[in-house]
C-alpha positions as CSV (number, residue, x, y, z in Angstrom):
1,M,-75.8,55.6,-15.8
2,S,-72.6,57.3,-16.8
3,I,-69.9,56.2,-14.3
4,I,-67.1,58.7,-15.0
5,I,-68.2,62.3,-15.1
6,K,-64.8,64.0,-15.7
7,P,-61.1,63.7,-14.7
8,I,-59.9,66.0,-11.9
9,I,-57.0,68.3,-13.0
10,S,-55.4,70.0,-10.0
11,E,-51.9,70.4,-8.5
12,K,-52.6,67.5,-6.1
13,A,-53.9,65.3,-8.8
14,N,-50.9,66.0,-11.0
15,Y,-48.6,65.3,-8.0
16,L,-50.3,61.9,-7.5
17,Q,-50.1,61.2,-11.2
18,D,-46.3,61.8,-11.3
19,L,-45.4,60.2,-8.0
20,R,-47.7,57.1,-7.9
21,G,-49.3,56.7,-11.3
22,A,-52.7,57.5,-9.7
23,Y,-55.4,59.4,-11.6
24,S,-58.4,61.2,-10.0
25,F,-61.9,61.3,-11.4
26,L,-65.3,62.7,-10.5
27,V,-67.6,59.7,-10.6
28,N,-71.3,59.1,-10.2
29,P,-72.2,59.0,-6.4
30,K,-74.1,55.7,-6.9
31,A,-71.2,53.9,-8.6
32,N,-69.1,51.3,-6.7
33,K,-65.4,50.5,-7.0
34,I,-66.0,47.6,-9.4
35,Q,-68.0,49.8,-11.8
36,V,-65.4,52.5,-11.7
37,R,-62.6,50.0,-12.4
38,N,-64.5,48.6,-15.4
39,A,-65.4,52.1,-16.7
40,V,-61.7,53.3,-16.6
41,E,-60.5,50.1,-18.2
42,A,-63.1,50.3,-21.0
43,M,-62.6,54.1,-21.6
44,Y,-58.8,54.3,-21.6
45,G,-57.8,50.7,-22.4
46,V,-55.5,50.3,-19.3
47,K,-55.1,47.8,-16.5
48,V,-56.3,49.2,-13.1
49,A,-54.5,48.0,-10.0
50,D,-56.5,49.7,-7.3
51,V,-59.5,52.0,-6.8
52,R,-60.0,54.3,-3.8
53,T,-63.2,56.3,-3.4
54,M,-64.3,59.2,-1.2
55,I,-67.7,60.8,-0.8
56,Y,-68.1,64.5,-0.2
57,A,-71.3,65.6,1.6
58,P,-73.2,68.6,0.1
59,K,-72.3,72.0,1.5
60,V,-75.3,73.8,3.1
61,S,-75.4,77.6,3.3
62,A,-78.1,79.8,4.8
63,K,-78.6,83.5,5.0
64,Q,-81.2,85.7,6.6
65,T,-83.1,88.1,4.3
66,K,-86.3,90.2,4.5
67,K,-88.3,87.3,3.2
68,G,-86.9,84.9,5.8
69,L,-84.2,82.3,5.9
70,Q,-82.9,81.3,2.4
71,V,-81.2,77.9,2.4
72,G,-79.2,76.4,-0.4
73,K,-76.9,73.4,-0.9
74,T,-74.5,72.0,-3.4
75,N,-74.6,68.5,-4.9
76,K,-73.1,65.4,-3.3
77,L,-69.7,64.5,-4.9
78,K,-67.8,61.2,-5.2
79,K,-64.1,61.1,-6.2
80,A,-62.2,58.1,-7.2
81,I,-58.4,57.7,-7.1
82,V,-57.4,55.0,-9.7
83,S,-54.0,53.5,-9.5
84,L,-52.8,51.8,-12.6
85,A,-50.6,48.8,-13.1
86,S,-46.9,49.4,-13.6
87,G,-46.1,50.7,-17.1
88,E,-49.6,51.9,-17.8
89,V,-50.3,55.6,-18.6
90,I,-53.4,57.6,-19.3
91,D,-53.2,60.7,-21.5
92,I,-56.0,62.8,-20.1
93,F,-55.3,65.8,-22.4
94,A,-55.5,63.7,-25.6
95,T,-58.1,64.9,-28.1
96,N,-60.1,62.2,-29.8
């Protein structure tokens, strides 16, 4: 099971990164905070101070057509905000 799917790069994520040293990641919805902490520490080689998670429910949309009601939905998402210990930095744009 891959824990970290990808880092989130947005204005709010960059603001948190500059202000608090917190980084945002999309993670597997089945992963818990301890697994996220261990995955970030192993992947980036940093010391994690705190992990906060939030789950986003799937969005459901429906429309009426000639063939009846067509229903679709998006996938469930889980985001993790990872705060690092003082002095630690992750270079998300580094190419390995």
